FIVO-951572 format. One record per residue: residue number from 1; x, y, z of N, C-alpha, C in turn. Coordinates in nm, 2 decimals. Layout:
<marlums>
MARLUM  num  n.east  n.north    n.up  ca.east  ca.north   ca.up  c.east  c.north    c.up
MARLUM  NUM       X        Y       Z        X         Y       Z       X        Y       Z
...
</marlums>
This chain:
<marlums>
MARLUM  num  n.east  n.north    n.up  ca.east  ca.north   ca.up  c.east  c.north    c.up
MARLUM    1   -3.05    -8.28   -8.15    -3.13     -8.24   -8.26   -3.09    -8.10   -8.31
MARLUM    2   -3.08    -8.08   -8.44    -3.04     -7.96   -8.49   -3.16    -7.86   -8.49
MARLUM    3   -3.12    -7.73   -8.48    -3.23     -7.62   -8.48   -3.24    -7.56   -8.62
MARLUM    4   -3.17    -7.62   -8.72    -3.18     -7.56   -8.85   -3.23    -7.67   -8.95
MARLUM    5   -3.28    -7.63   -9.06    -3.33     -7.72   -9.16   -3.29    -7.66   -9.30
MARLUM    6   -3.29    -7.74   -9.40    -3.26     -7.70   -9.53   -3.39    -7.63   -9.59
MARLUM    7   -3.37    -7.51   -9.65    -3.48     -7.44   -9.70   -3.45    -7.40   -9.85
MARLUM    8   -3.54    -7.43   -9.94    -3.52     -7.39  -10.08   -3.65    -7.32  -10.12
MARLUM    9   -3.63    -7.19  -10.16    -3.74     -7.11  -10.20   -3.72    -7.08  -10.35
MARLUM   10   -3.82    -7.13  -10.43    -3.81     -7.12  -10.57   -3.91    -7.01  -10.62
MARLUM   11   -3.86    -6.92  -10.71    -3.95     -6.83  -10.78   -3.96    -6.88  -10.93
MARLUM   12   -4.05    -6.82  -11.00    -4.07     -6.87  -11.14   -3.94    -6.87  -11.22
MARLUM   13   -3.86    -6.77  -11.21    -3.74     -6.75  -11.30   -3.61    -6.79  -11.23
MARLUM   14   -3.61    -6.81  -11.10    -3.48     -6.84  -11.03   -3.50    -6.90  -10.89
MARLUM   15   -3.39    -6.95  -10.83    -3.40     -6.99  -10.69   -3.37    -6.87  -10.61
MARLUM   16   -3.47    -6.84  -10.52    -3.46     -6.72  -10.44   -3.36    -6.74  -10.32
MARLUM   17   -3.37    -6.86  -10.26    -3.28     -6.90  -10.14   -3.27    -7.05  -10.14
MARLUM   18   -3.14    -7.09  -10.11    -3.11     -7.23  -10.10   -3.01    -7.25   -9.99
MARLUM   19   -3.05    -7.29   -9.87    -2.95     -7.30   -9.76   -3.02    -7.34   -9.63
MARLUM   20   -2.94    -7.33   -9.52    -3.00     -7.36   -9.39   -3.08    -7.24   -9.34
MARLUM   21   -3.18    -7.28   -9.26    -3.27     -7.17   -9.20   -3.31    -7.22   -9.06
MARLUM   22   -3.34    -7.12   -8.98    -3.39     -7.15   -8.84   -3.54    -7.16   -8.84
MARLUM   23   -3.60    -7.06   -8.91    -3.75     -7.06   -8.92   -3.79    -6.99   -9.05
MARLUM   24   -3.92    -7.02   -9.09    -3.97     -6.96   -9.21   -4.12    -6.92   -9.17
MARLUM   25   -4.16    -6.79   -9.20    -4.29     -6.75   -9.18   -4.35    -6.69   -9.31
MARLUM   26   -4.47    -6.74   -9.34    -4.53     -6.70   -9.47   -4.68    -6.71   -9.46
MARLUM   27   -4.75    -6.65   -9.56    -4.90     -6.67   -9.57   -4.93    -6.77   -9.68
MARLUM   28   -5.01    -6.86   -9.65    -5.06     -6.95   -9.76   -5.21    -6.92   -9.78
MARLUM   29   -5.27    -6.99   -9.87    -5.41     -6.96   -9.90   -5.51    -7.00   -9.78
MARLUM   30   -5.46    -7.08   -9.69    -5.55     -7.12   -9.58   -5.50    -7.06   -9.45
MARLUM   31   -5.41    -6.96   -9.45    -5.37     -6.90   -9.32   -5.22    -6.88   -9.32
MARLUM   32   -5.17    -6.84   -9.20    -5.03     -6.81   -9.18   -4.96    -6.94   -9.13
MARLUM   33   -4.84    -6.96   -9.17    -4.76     -7.07   -9.13   -4.62    -7.03   -9.08
MARLUM   34   -4.57    -7.11   -8.99    -4.43     -7.10   -8.94   -4.37    -7.24   -8.95
MARLUM   35   -4.26    -7.25   -9.02    -4.19     -7.38   -9.03   -4.06    -7.37   -8.95
MARLUM   36   -4.04    -7.48   -8.87    -3.92     -7.49   -8.78   -3.85    -7.62   -8.81
MARLUM   37   -3.73    -7.64   -8.76    -3.66     -7.77   -8.77   -3.74    -7.88   -8.72
MARLUM   38   -3.73    -8.00   -8.77    -3.80     -8.12   -8.74   -3.94    -8.13   -8.78
MARLUM   39   -3.99    -8.03   -8.86    -4.12     -8.04   -8.92   -4.11    -8.15   -9.04
MARLUM   40   -4.23    -8.20   -9.07    -4.23     -8.29   -9.19   -4.20    -8.21   -9.31
MARLUM   41   -4.13    -8.27   -9.41    -4.10     -8.20   -9.54   -4.23    -8.16   -9.60
MARLUM   42   -4.24    -8.04   -9.67    -4.36     -7.99   -9.73   -4.33    -7.91   -9.85
MARLUM   43   -4.41    -7.93   -9.95    -4.41     -7.85  -10.07   -4.55    -7.79  -10.08
MARLUM   44   -4.55    -7.65  -10.10    -4.68     -7.59  -10.11   -4.67    -7.46  -10.18
MARLUM   45   -4.79    -7.42  -10.24    -4.80     -7.29  -10.31   -4.83    -7.19  -10.20
MARLUM   46   -4.77    -7.07  -10.21    -4.79     -6.97  -10.10   -4.85    -6.85  -10.17
MARLUM   47   -4.92    -6.77  -10.08    -4.98     -6.65  -10.12   -4.88    -6.54  -10.15
MARLUM   48   -4.90    -6.46  -10.25    -4.81     -6.35  -10.28   -4.81    -6.26  -10.16
MARLUM   49   -4.69    -6.22  -10.12    -4.67     -6.13  -10.00   -4.53    -6.14   -9.94
MARLUM   50   -4.52    -6.10   -9.82    -4.39     -6.10   -9.75   -4.36    -6.24   -9.69
MARLUM   51   -4.24    -6.29   -9.71    -4.19     -6.41   -9.65   -4.07    -6.38   -9.56
MARLUM   52   -4.07    -6.42   -9.44    -3.96     -6.39   -9.35   -3.89    -6.52   -9.31
MARLUM   53   -3.76    -6.53   -9.31    -3.69     -6.64   -9.26   -3.56    -6.60   -9.19
MARLUM   54   -3.53    -6.68   -9.08    -3.41     -6.65   -9.00   -3.30    -6.75   -9.04
MARLUM   55   -3.18    -6.70   -9.05    -3.07     -6.78   -9.08   -2.95    -6.73   -8.99
MARLUM   56   -2.84    -6.81   -8.99    -2.72     -6.77   -8.92   -2.61    -6.72   -9.01
MARLUM   57   -2.54    -6.62   -8.98    -2.43     -6.58   -9.06   -2.31    -6.66   -9.02
MARLUM   58   -2.19    -6.63   -9.08    -2.07     -6.71   -9.06   -2.02    -6.70   -8.91
MARLUM   59   -2.06    -6.60   -8.84    -2.02     -6.58   -8.70   -2.12    -6.65   -8.60
MARLUM   60   -2.23    -6.70   -8.66    -2.33     -6.76   -8.57   -2.44    -6.67   -8.53
MARLUM   61   -2.44    -6.54   -8.58    -2.55     -6.45   -8.54   -2.67    -6.47   -8.62
MARLUM   62   -2.79    -6.46   -8.56    -2.91     -6.48   -8.63   -2.95    -6.35   -8.71
MARLUM   63   -2.99    -6.37   -8.83    -3.03     -6.26   -8.92   -3.17    -6.29   -8.98
MARLUM   64   -3.26    -6.19   -8.98    -3.39     -6.21   -9.04   -3.38    -6.16   -9.18
MARLUM   65   -3.42    -6.24   -9.28    -3.42     -6.21   -9.42   -3.57    -6.19   -9.46
MARLUM   66   -3.60    -6.10   -9.55    -3.73     -6.08   -9.60   -3.74    -6.09   -9.75
MARLUM   67   -3.83    -6.16   -9.80    -3.85     -6.17   -9.95   -4.00    -6.13   -9.98
MARLUM   68   -4.02    -6.08  -10.10    -4.15     -6.04  -10.14   -4.19    -6.13  -10.26
</marlums>
């Protein structure tokens, strides 16, 4: 089983991120969420704020990315 999943984050005017991710942390209107590999596919509106997701670079190192 893979520890990555495909993540696509859309903003109103552009695609913010489209690629593989290890995890995603964000605030929704009903609380905090963390998405990991093997979760059910989900589409949801999120609360304005900071979103953090972990990805791997070309050498396999984990990197934490932050979006607002």
